[in-house]
PLY file of the C-alpha trace (Angstrom):
ply
format ascii 1.0
element vertex 170
property float x
property float y
property float z
element edge 169
property int vertex1
property int vertex2
end_header
-7.07 -34.68 -72.01
-9.44 -36.29 -69.42
-6.27 -37.88 -67.81
-4.41 -34.56 -67.50
-7.45 -32.85 -66.02
-7.98 -35.87 -63.68
-4.31 -35.45 -62.57
-4.58 -31.73 -61.93
-7.62 -32.25 -59.60
-5.84 -34.79 -57.68
-2.74 -32.68 -57.18
-4.96 -29.61 -56.23
-6.84 -31.85 -53.71
-3.51 -33.03 -52.23
-2.16 -29.53 -51.96
-5.23 -28.27 -50.36
-5.47 -31.17 -47.91
-1.89 -30.71 -46.77
-2.49 -26.93 -46.39
-5.55 -27.61 -44.29
-3.87 -30.11 -42.04
-0.81 -27.74 -41.51
-3.24 -24.88 -40.75
-5.26 -26.79 -38.26
-2.08 -28.21 -36.53
-0.63 -24.63 -36.32
-3.60 -23.00 -34.99
-4.89 -25.65 -32.68
-1.64 -26.11 -30.83
-1.53 -22.45 -29.94
-5.26 -22.42 -28.92
-4.86 -25.46 -26.76
-1.66 -24.04 -24.90
-3.54 -20.87 -24.24
-6.60 -22.85 -22.91
-4.24 -24.97 -20.66
-2.47 -22.05 -19.19
-5.54 -20.13 -18.53
-7.30 -23.14 -16.89
-4.14 -24.23 -14.99
-3.67 -20.57 -13.69
-7.28 -20.31 -12.64
-7.17 -23.57 -10.79
-3.72 -22.91 -9.01
-5.11 -19.24 -8.07
-8.32 -20.75 -6.69
-6.57 -23.52 -4.67
-3.89 -21.04 -3.38
-6.44 -18.63 -2.45
-8.49 -21.23 -0.62
-5.43 -22.44 1.25
-4.28 -19.26 2.28
-7.77 -18.22 3.53
-8.15 -21.45 5.46
-5.01 -22.25 6.89
-2.52 -19.29 7.01
-4.84 -17.01 8.93
-5.14 -20.03 11.38
-1.38 -20.67 11.61
-0.65 -16.87 12.40
-3.08 -16.66 15.28
-1.66 -20.14 16.42
-4.84 -22.15 15.89
-3.02 -24.73 13.86
0.57 -25.96 14.46
3.42 -25.95 12.00
3.22 -29.66 11.39
-0.43 -29.19 10.44
0.42 -26.46 8.08
3.23 -28.61 6.45
0.61 -31.62 5.97
-1.81 -29.05 4.34
1.05 -27.82 2.10
2.09 -31.18 1.14
-1.39 -31.94 -0.07
-1.60 -28.78 -2.06
1.64 -29.36 -3.56
0.89 -32.99 -4.60
-2.68 -32.05 -6.08
-1.33 -29.04 -8.00
2.07 -30.68 -8.98
3.58 -27.40 -7.79
5.94 -26.11 -5.07
4.29 -24.08 -2.19
6.23 -21.52 -0.47
5.17 -19.17 2.37
7.49 -16.30 3.00
7.23 -13.39 5.46
7.79 -9.70 4.25
11.57 -10.11 4.55
11.62 -13.10 2.26
12.48 -15.55 4.81
10.59 -18.88 4.40
7.87 -19.79 7.03
7.07 -23.15 5.48
7.52 -24.70 2.10
7.00 -28.05 0.38
8.79 -28.42 -3.03
8.08 -31.17 -5.68
10.47 -33.45 -6.99
12.53 -33.05 -3.77
13.72 -29.62 -4.62
15.15 -27.90 -1.59
14.08 -24.28 -1.02
16.68 -21.85 0.33
16.49 -20.44 3.67
15.28 -17.18 2.22
14.83 -15.49 -1.01
18.21 -13.91 -1.98
18.23 -10.16 -2.42
14.51 -9.95 -1.49
13.26 -6.55 -1.55
9.65 -5.97 -0.22
9.52 -2.77 -2.53
9.68 -5.02 -5.63
7.17 -7.47 -4.30
3.57 -7.43 -5.44
0.73 -8.91 -3.62
-2.10 -10.16 -5.90
-5.34 -11.04 -4.23
-9.16 -10.83 -4.86
-10.34 -9.69 -1.30
-9.82 -6.02 -0.59
-10.31 -6.45 3.14
-7.63 -9.24 3.62
-5.37 -9.42 0.66
-5.05 -5.77 -0.30
-5.30 -4.39 3.08
-2.81 -7.06 4.48
-0.40 -5.91 1.51
-0.62 -2.30 2.59
-0.07 -3.26 6.23
3.00 -5.27 5.28
4.24 -2.36 3.18
3.88 -4.21 -0.13
2.41 -3.02 -3.40
-0.94 -4.68 -4.16
-3.01 -5.84 -7.20
-6.64 -6.38 -6.76
-7.81 -9.23 -8.94
-11.53 -8.16 -9.46
-13.09 -10.58 -12.12
-16.65 -9.52 -11.09
-16.00 -5.80 -11.53
-16.88 -4.96 -7.93
-17.00 -1.24 -6.82
-13.74 -0.11 -5.18
-13.73 0.93 -1.53
-12.35 4.45 -0.70
-10.64 3.28 2.52
-8.73 0.42 0.83
-6.99 1.43 -2.53
-4.80 -1.09 -4.40
-1.89 -0.08 -6.54
-3.04 -1.93 -9.46
-6.43 -3.57 -10.45
-6.82 -6.31 -12.93
-10.05 -7.91 -14.15
-8.65 -11.29 -15.82
-5.58 -13.33 -14.81
-4.31 -12.81 -18.38
-3.78 -9.13 -17.60
-1.22 -10.13 -14.77
1.81 -11.09 -16.89
1.64 -7.78 -19.04
1.40 -5.87 -15.66
4.44 -7.54 -14.19
6.48 -6.75 -17.19
5.58 -3.07 -17.20
6.22 -2.53 -13.43
0 1
1 2
2 3
3 4
4 5
5 6
6 7
7 8
8 9
9 10
10 11
11 12
12 13
13 14
14 15
15 16
16 17
17 18
18 19
19 20
20 21
21 22
22 23
23 24
24 25
25 26
26 27
27 28
28 29
29 30
30 31
31 32
32 33
33 34
34 35
35 36
36 37
37 38
38 39
39 40
40 41
41 42
42 43
43 44
44 45
45 46
46 47
47 48
48 49
49 50
50 51
51 52
52 53
53 54
54 55
55 56
56 57
57 58
58 59
59 60
60 61
61 62
62 63
63 64
64 65
65 66
66 67
67 68
68 69
69 70
70 71
71 72
72 73
73 74
74 75
75 76
76 77
77 78
78 79
79 80
80 81
81 82
82 83
83 84
84 85
85 86
86 87
87 88
88 89
89 90
90 91
91 92
92 93
93 94
94 95
95 96
96 97
97 98
98 99
99 100
100 101
101 102
102 103
103 104
104 105
105 106
106 107
107 108
108 109
109 110
110 111
111 112
112 113
113 114
114 115
115 116
116 117
117 118
118 119
119 120
120 121
121 122
122 123
123 124
124 125
125 126
126 127
127 128
128 129
129 130
130 131
131 132
132 133
133 134
134 135
135 136
136 137
137 138
138 139
139 140
140 141
141 142
142 143
143 144
144 145
145 146
146 147
147 148
148 149
149 150
150 151
151 152
152 153
153 154
154 155
155 156
156 157
157 158
158 159
159 160
160 161
161 162
162 163
163 164
164 165
165 166
166 167
167 168
168 169
């Protein structure tokens, strides 16, 4: 009788152990994936915003050359392990650097500015710039700043996680 009871405890212990490991493995992988996506998205957004604020405006007012812009793009691409493309409102590439030697086309095929969406955190430069270029705009407002009546974005999000559902909806 004691050996049967002892065997039942061992079997229950093994079953609970297996279920615990399976549950932890299943839940933790999704939590880690979500965390990596969120952190990578924030880092990429921060770097791209910083880059565009520092170098693109200087390029457009001809304070830096195309070679300097390409050098900065190469650094951005290498540090973020991502391709960096700058296009005008017609979909033509101004400058690009692609990872792994991928070539960008001369322009984005079938580019329609009416389907483009400018996402930015600055009402005065990003959202106003999008409006001036005839593009729809989405204001990334993580600090819940008050809107300005003279600059009205088409959409407002407060977290980057809100962007994919918005893109699916529009």
